[in-house]
C-alpha positions, 0 to 999 in steps of 0.5 A, spaced: 111 450 277 115 457 277 121 457 273 127 461 277 132 466 274 138 462 272 141 462 265 138 459 259 139 460 252 132 463 250 133 468 255 140 470 253 138 471 246 132 475 248 136 480 252 142 480 248 140 480 241 140 474 236 146 477 233 150 478 239 148 471 242 150 467 236 157 470 236 158 469 243 156 462 243 160 461 237 155 456 234 156 453 227 151 455 222 153 451 216 148 446 217 142 450 219 136 449 215 133 456 214 125 456 216 120 461 215 120 467 220 112 465 221 114 457 223 117 454 229 123 450 228 123 443 230 128 437 231 126 430 232 130 425 236 129 418 235 127 415 229 123 409 231 116 407 228 112 413 232 117 418 231 118 417 223 110 417 223 107 422 227 112 426 229 115 426 222 112 424 215 105 426 218 108 432 221 110 434 214 104 432 211 099 436 216 103 442 219 108 444 214 105 451 214 107 451 221 113 447 222 119 446 219 123 440 221 130 442 221 134 436 224 133 429 225 137 425 230 138 417 232 144 413 235 143 408 229 146 411 223 142 406 218 135 407 222 137 414 221 138 414 214 131 410 213 127 414 218 129 420 214 127 417 207 120 415 210 119 422 213 121 425 206 126 430 209 132 433 207 134 436 214 141 435 217 142 428 220 145 427 226 148 421 231 149 426 236 144 430 240 149 436 242 151 437 235 144 437 232 142 442 237 148 446 237 148 446 229 140 447 228 138 451 234 131 449 234 125 452 237 122 445 239 125 438 240 121 432 239 123 426 243 121 419 241 127 415 243 127 409 248 124 411 254 130 410 259 134 416 255 128 420 255 130 424 261 137 425 257 134 428 251 129 432 255 134 436 259 138 437 253 133 440 249 131 445 255 139 446 256 139 449 249 133 453 250 128 449 246 121 447 248 120 439 249 115 435 246 116 428 249 112 421 248 110 418 254 112 415 258 116 421 261 121 417 264 122 410 267 124 411 275 124 416 280 131 419 280 130 420 272 124 424 274 127 428 279 132 430 274 127 432 269 123 436 275 129 440 277 131 442 269 124 444 268 125 449 274 131 451 272 130 453 264 125 457 261 123 451 256 116 448 256 115 441 257 109 437 254 108 430 255 103 427 249 098 423 253 094 422 247 089 418 251 086 425 254 084 427 247 079 422 244 072 425 243 068 420 248 074 421 253 073 429 253 066 428 253 067 424 260 071 429 262 066 435 261 061 431 264 065 430 271 067 438 271 060 439 270 058 436 276 054 430 273 056 425 277 058 429 283 065 427 287 068 421 284 069 416 290 072 410 286 075 408 280 074 401 277 079 400 271 081 393 267 085 393 261 086 387 257 092 386 252 091 381 247 097 375 246 099 378 240 100 385 242 103 383 248 108 378 244 110 385 241 112 388 247 116 382 249 120 381 243 122 389 243 126 392 249 120 394 252 120 387 255 126 389 260 125 394 265 131 397 265 129 400 258 122 401 259 120 401 266 116 395 265 108 396 263 107 399 269 110 405 266 111 404 259 103 402 258 100 404 264 102 411 264 097 412 259 092 409 264 094 413 270 094 419 267 087 419 264 085 417 271 089 423 275 086 427 269 079 425 271 079 425 278 083 432 278 087 429 284 094 426 285 096 419 287 098 418 294 099 410 295 100 404 291 099 397 293 100 392 287 101 385 285 104 382 279 107 376 275 110 374 269 106 367 267 107 366 260 113 369 257 121 370 259 123 364 262 116 360 262 118 355 257 124 350 256 126 352 249 128 359 246 132 361 240 136 367 238 130 371 235 124 369 231 129 369 224 134 364 227 130 359 231 129 351 231 122 352 234 119 356 228 114 350 227 112 349 234 112 356 238 106 359 238 109 366 238 113 365 232 113 372 227 117 373 221 119 380 221 122 379 214 115 379 211 114 386 213 118 390 209 118 397 213 120 393 219 126 390 216 129 396 213 128 400 219 130 395 224 133 388 221 137 391 216 141 396 221 142 391 227 149 391 226 150 398 228 147 398 235 145 391 236 138 392 237 134 386 235 126 387 233 124 380 233 127 378 240 125 371 243 119 372 247 122 367 252 129 370 253 131 369 260 132 377 261 125 379 260 123 381 267 116 385 266 109 382 268 104 380 264 099 380 269 098 385 275 093 389 279 093 395 284 089 399 289 091 406 288 089 411 294 088 419 291 089 425 295 082 427 295 080 420 298 078 416 292 080 409 290 082 406 284 082 398 283 086 397 277 088 391 273 092 389 267 092 382 263 095 379 257 092 372 258 087 372 253 086 374 246 081 380 248 084 387 247 080 393 250 078 396 257 072 397 262 072 403 266 067 405 271 067 412 275 063 412 281 061 419 284 056 421 289 051 423 284 052 418 279 056 413 275 060 413 268 062 407 265 065 405 258 067 399 255 071 399 248 076 395 244 083 397 243 082 396 235 074 399 234 070 396 228 065 402 229 066 409 229 063 411 236 064 409 243 058 409 248 058 412 255 053 409 260 051 414 265 047 412 271 044 417 276 044 416 283 036 415 285 038 419 291 038 426 287 034 424 281 029 419 278 032 420 271 033 413 268 040 411 266 042 413 259 047 411 253 051 417 251 054 416 244 060 420 242 063 419 235 071 418 234 072 423 229 078 422 224 085 419 226 088 414 230 087 413 238 079 413 237 080 420 233 085 423 239 091 424 235 089 429 230 086 433 236 093 433 240 097 434 234 093 440 232 094 443 239 101 442 239 103 445 232 097 448 229 093 452 235 098 452 241 095 458 244 088 456 243 084 455 250 084 449 253 078 448 258 079 441 259 086 441 261 088 436 256 095 438 255 100 435 260 106 438 263 112 435 267 108 434 273 102 430 270 108 426 266 111 425 273 105 423 277 103 418 272 110 415 272 110 415 279 104 411 280 107 405 276 114 406 279 110 405 286 107 399 283 113 396 281 116 397 288 110 395 291 111 388 288 118 388 289 117 389 297 110 386 298 108 393 302 104 399 300 109 405 297 108 412 298 108 417 292 111 422 297 118 421 298 120 418 291 121 425 288 120 432 292 113 433 289 108 433 294 101 429 292 095 434 292 088 433 293 087 438 287 092 438 282 095 445 280 094 448 273 101 446 269 
């Protein structure tokens, strides 16, 4: 996607010199953390669990030779203080992102805030000349998606969406096999995801249970899945027809409480959870409710829950492939099954979300029209780290080796982030209207049979 020649802070500083640029911009430097010239200056917005861990504590632990954390921001001052303590940083703390960006002038902004404000923080980062690293989903609706697309075209900074589902070694193996033509042209995808009751309960307790904040699981959760399929197919979705229902949570009960700590039904509710037994979550969330009103252990039967706990969709792609997709939270099983049916063969994988083994197995079934080779199982070990060994590979690429070749195209940009959320947005709209929804027209991006390189 070509950038235009509009003004940006980075280009201004490059063409006028940092001293002149600093004086003309009249930026105060009292709170600037000095960084090594060889290091990138990074700032963080959003001090929830993901932010303070992967982009905070683990960043300082594993990448302090490459990155200096120079600012931390959150709208909740109590959570901000606790988050900085957990991270182990003395970087300046801010409740206003504009002030942080103006004061500390980072090279990169890491966005781990609530989904519905991702677009604000991405755009702010670009306006201040930063590269932006954003947690999935990139945003939650088509208008916010278009705003990010417009800003990405206007400013020089690079936006990376952290789709860590591209990085586990066994998924990289599948991508390589697809690129090598082992199964030919992919014609159909079968993808079935199961979220356990206990996992789904956590979504319903948090802001994720309300579409205005997380866009529903079609966006917040399924963005991972849709992006992974887009990546495997190397093609864009063009139309989605979906169905969904909310069967277990929200108004589907005749009792409810203010939250799990303040409820008359703790002895009978199957979803009761005592957050006070978790010291970390208590200090991060419960102790700071009075600042912004956010309750981490909300009642899973509150009536303003409006996301689906069971849904399915058929997705058509620009290259002619189809996907049958489903998600269910109606069991205690947590994991997924995926099959990629190609003109020359089939790849199939089944895995549990919380694996007890250190490997996954890919079943390759050749098409007998091309070979007499029998089916075979390919075992791929996870490697170290969370998400099946994918997170360290992702963060190495982000912070340690940003210029390392990326032959599998694992790093995702704005267009990738947009196409994944637009699939979920179209699914949500399809349920609301009862009709298929086209991707084209949601934004000014046009689906392509072969995705352009980012």
